[in-house]
C-alpha positions in Angstrom: 60.8 30.9 -45.9 59.7 34.6 -46.1 63.2 35.7 -47.1 63.7 32.9 -49.6 60.3 33.7 -51.3 61.2 37.4 -51.5 64.7 36.7 -52.9 63.2 34.7 -55.7 60.3 36.9 -56.6 61.9 40.3 -56.3 64.5 39.9 -59.1 62.0 38.3 -61.4 59.6 41.3 -60.9 62.4 43.8 -61.6 63.4 42.0 -64.8 59.9 42.0 -66.0 59.7 45.7 -65.7 62.6 46.2 -68.0 60.3 45.7 -70.9 56.8 47.2 -71.4 55.2 44.0 -72.7 56.7 41.7 -70.1 55.4 44.2 -67.5 51.9 43.8 -69.0 52.3 40.0 -68.7 53.5 40.3 -65.1 50.8 42.8 -63.9 48.1 40.8 -65.7 49.2 37.6 -64.0 49.2 39.3 -60.6 45.8 40.7 -61.3 44.4 37.3 -62.2 45.8 35.6 -59.1 44.8 38.5 -56.8 41.3 38.6 -58.2 41.0 34.9 -57.6 42.1 35.3 -54.0 39.6 38.1 -53.4 36.6 36.3 -55.0 37.6 33.1 -53.2 37.2 34.7 -49.7 34.5 37.3 -50.5 32.3 34.7 -52.2 33.4 31.6 -50.2 29.8 30.6 -49.3 28.3 31.2 -52.7 29.8 28.2 -54.7 29.7 28.4 -58.5 33.6 28.1 -58.8 33.4 28.1 -62.6 31.8 31.5 -62.7 34.5 32.8 -60.3 37.2 31.7 -62.7 35.4 33.2 -65.7 35.1 36.6 -63.9 38.8 36.4 -62.9 39.7 35.8 -66.6 37.6 38.8 -67.6 39.4 41.0 -65.0 42.8 39.8 -66.1 42.0 40.2 -69.8 40.9 43.8 -69.2 44.4 44.4 -67.8 46.0 42.9 -70.9 43.9 44.7 -73.4 44.2 48.0 -71.6 48.0 47.7 -71.5 48.2 46.7 -75.2 45.8 49.5 -76.3 47.6 52.1 -74.2 50.9 51.0 -75.7 49.5 51.3 -79.2 47.6 54.6 -78.8 49.6 56.3 -76.1 48.1 58.9 -73.8 46.8 61.0 -76.7 43.4 62.6 -76.1 42.9 63.0 -79.9 41.6 59.4 -80.4 38.0 58.2 -80.7 38.4 55.2 -78.4 39.9 55.7 -75.0 41.7 52.5 -73.7 40.0 53.0 -70.3 36.7 52.0 -71.9 38.0 48.4 -71.6 37.1 48.5 -67.9 33.5 49.7 -68.7 33.1 46.9 -71.2 34.5 44.4 -68.7 32.1 45.5 -66.0 29.2 44.9 -68.4 30.6 41.5 -69.3 30.9 40.5 -65.6 27.3 41.6 -65.0 26.0 39.8 -68.1 27.9 36.6 -67.4 26.6 36.5 -63.8 23.0 37.0 -64.9 23.3 34.3 -67.5 25.0 31.9 -65.0 23.0 32.4 -61.8 19.2 32.3 -61.3 19.3 33.4 -57.7 19.0 37.2 -57.4 20.8 37.6 -54.1 23.6 35.3 -55.1 23.9 37.1 -58.5 24.1 40.5 -56.7 27.1 39.2 -54.6 28.9 38.1 -57.7 28.3 41.3 -59.6 29.2 43.5 -56.7 32.4 41.7 -55.8 33.3 41.1 -59.4 33.1 44.7 -60.5 34.7 45.8 -57.2 37.7 43.5 -57.9 37.9 44.9 -61.5 38.3 48.4 -60.2 40.1 47.7 -56.9 42.7 45.4 -58.4 42.9 45.6 -62.2 42.2 49.3 -62.8 44.4 50.5 -59.9 47.4 48.3 -60.9 47.0 49.2 -64.6 48.3 52.7 -63.7 51.7 51.1 -64.1 51.2 51.2 -67.8 50.6 55.0 -68.3 53.5 55.6 -65.8 55.7 53.4 -68.0 54.7 55.0 -71.2 55.0 58.6 -69.9 57.9 58.4 -67.6 59.8 55.3 -68.6 60.8 52.0 -67.0 63.2 53.6 -64.5 60.7 55.8 -62.7 58.0 53.1 -62.9 60.4 50.6 -61.2 61.3 53.3 -58.7 57.7 53.7 -57.7 57.2 49.9 -57.4 60.3 49.3 -55.3 59.8 52.3 -53.1 56.5 50.8 -51.9 58.4 47.6 -51.0 61.1 49.6 -49.2 58.4 51.6 -47.3 56.8 48.3 -46.2 60.1 46.9 -45.0 61.0 50.0 -43.1 57.6 50.4 -41.6 57.6 46.8 -40.5 61.0 46.7 -38.8 60.9 50.1 -37.3 57.3 49.7 -36.2 58.1 46.3 -34.6 61.0 47.9 -32.6 59.7 51.3 -31.7 56.0 51.4 -32.6 53.8 52.8 -29.8 51.2 55.1 -31.5 48.7 52.9 -33.4 47.3 54.2 -36.7 44.3 51.9 -36.9 43.5 49.9 -33.8 40.4 48.4 -35.4 41.5 47.4 -38.9 45.2 47.0 -38.6 46.4 47.1 -35.0 50.1 46.4 -35.8 50.5 49.6 -37.9 52.2 52.4 -36.0 52.9 56.0 -36.6 56.6 55.4 -35.8 56.8 52.6 -38.4 55.2 54.8 -41.0 57.6 57.6 -40.4 60.6 55.2 -40.5 59.3 53.7 -43.7 58.9 57.2 -45.2 62.5 58.1 -44.4 63.7 54.8 -45.9 61.6 55.2 -49.0 63.0 58.8 -49.5 66.5 57.6 -49.0 65.9 54.8 -51.6 64.5 57.2 -54.2 67.5 59.6 -53.8 70.0 56.7 -54.0 68.2 55.0 -56.9 68.0 58.2 -59.0 71.7 59.0 -58.2 72.8 55.6 -59.4 70.5 55.9 -62.4 72.1 59.3 -63.2 75.6 57.8 -63.1 74.5 55.0 -65.4 72.7 57.4 -67.8 69.3 55.9 -67.0 67.9 59.0 -65.4 68.2 62.8 -66.0 69.3 64.0 -62.5 67.7 67.4 -63.0 64.2 66.0 -63.7 63.0 66.2 -60.0 64.2 68.1 -57.0 64.7 67.0 -53.4 61.3 68.5 -52.5 59.7 66.5 -55.4 61.1 63.2 -54.0 60.0 64.2 -50.5 56.5 64.6 -51.9 56.6 61.3 -53.9 57.9 59.5 -50.8 55.0 60.9 -48.8 52.5 59.7 -51.5 54.0 56.2 -51.4 54.0 56.2 -47.6 50.5 57.6 -47.1 48.6 55.7 -49.8 50.7 52.5 -49.3 49.5 52.5 -45.7 45.9 53.3 -46.6 46.0 50.4 -49.2 47.3 48.0 -46.5 44.7 49.1 -44.0 41.9 48.8 -46.5 42.8 45.3 -47.5 43.0 44.4 -43.8 39.5 45.8 -43.4 38.2 43.7 -46.2 39.8 40.5 -44.8 38.3 41.3 -41.3 34.9 41.8 -42.8 35.1 38.4 -44.5 36.6 36.7 -41.6 40.0 35.7 -43.0 43.6 36.2 -41.8 45.4 36.1 -45.1 44.1 36.6 -48.6 45.6 33.2 -49.6 48.6 31.0 -49.3 50.3 31.3 -52.7 53.5 32.9 -51.3 55.1 30.8 -48.5 55.8 33.0 -45.5 53.9 35.9 -47.0 50.3 34.8 -47.2 48.5 35.6 -50.4 49.5 37.7 -53.4 46.8 40.3 -52.5 48.5 40.6 -49.1 51.8 41.7 -50.9 50.3 44.2 -53.3 47.8 45.9 -51.1 49.9 49.0 -50.7 50.5 49.2 -54.5 46.7 49.2 -55.2 46.4 52.7 -53.8 50.0 54.0 -54.2 50.4 53.2 -57.9 47.6 55.5 -59.2 48.5 58.3 -56.9 52.2 58.0 -57.8 51.3 58.5 -61.4 49.1 61.5 -60.6 51.8 63.2 -58.6 54.5 62.4 -61.2 52.4 64.4 -63.6 51.8 67.2 -61.2 55.5 67.5 -60.2 56.8 67.2 -63.8 
């Protein structure tokens, strides 16, 4: 079931990233479902399901509007309204809606804290796909996305076979140093192969980045993908759940599948700018 689910979802995701606006739609949908999963397990004892749905809608809409505004305005600093202000406005909206909808102070605090956290942790972090797409194009954006998947696959299989040195015994005991190294090597090999094929097809300028640049980008994906995975595991352990949800048969929840992207995507964008 795990393989079937992946074989259906992966091509769909890749196709969505061939166009900027379909990428906005995909990322916003993932944000909506991931935020719902997070609020469901972090506020499982608090009730008020309607307010949870409203907060999830605000979080998803912040992603949509940020993507659209960024697409319209670009990355220019010579504009009076920065698209990033959408997230500030959304945090205010989450706070105001909670205060209006809940009279219990402690319960309201939980909704505001977890709602704003989900806004930053999920929506803001994944929204770095948009400036990456605008600045560097669909090809490198897709490379960043898929390289996180490749790293996860390599780390899982190599760690399962050879893993001995545990990275985080407390939060994610299955993660091993050997798996992370194997995932890094596989992610680097993927980037080199992907860009070589892109160069042959005319989708990528081969001289844009050096071998050392790709080694650094692979390290960024590996390091921050691992940290993202461990951080989500820590959140689940704190709230006493094994999986974030059950939306993906054989994989758990959507948040379980994007945890590495939450940290890797912003840093991938940052290092693309540094290296370019």
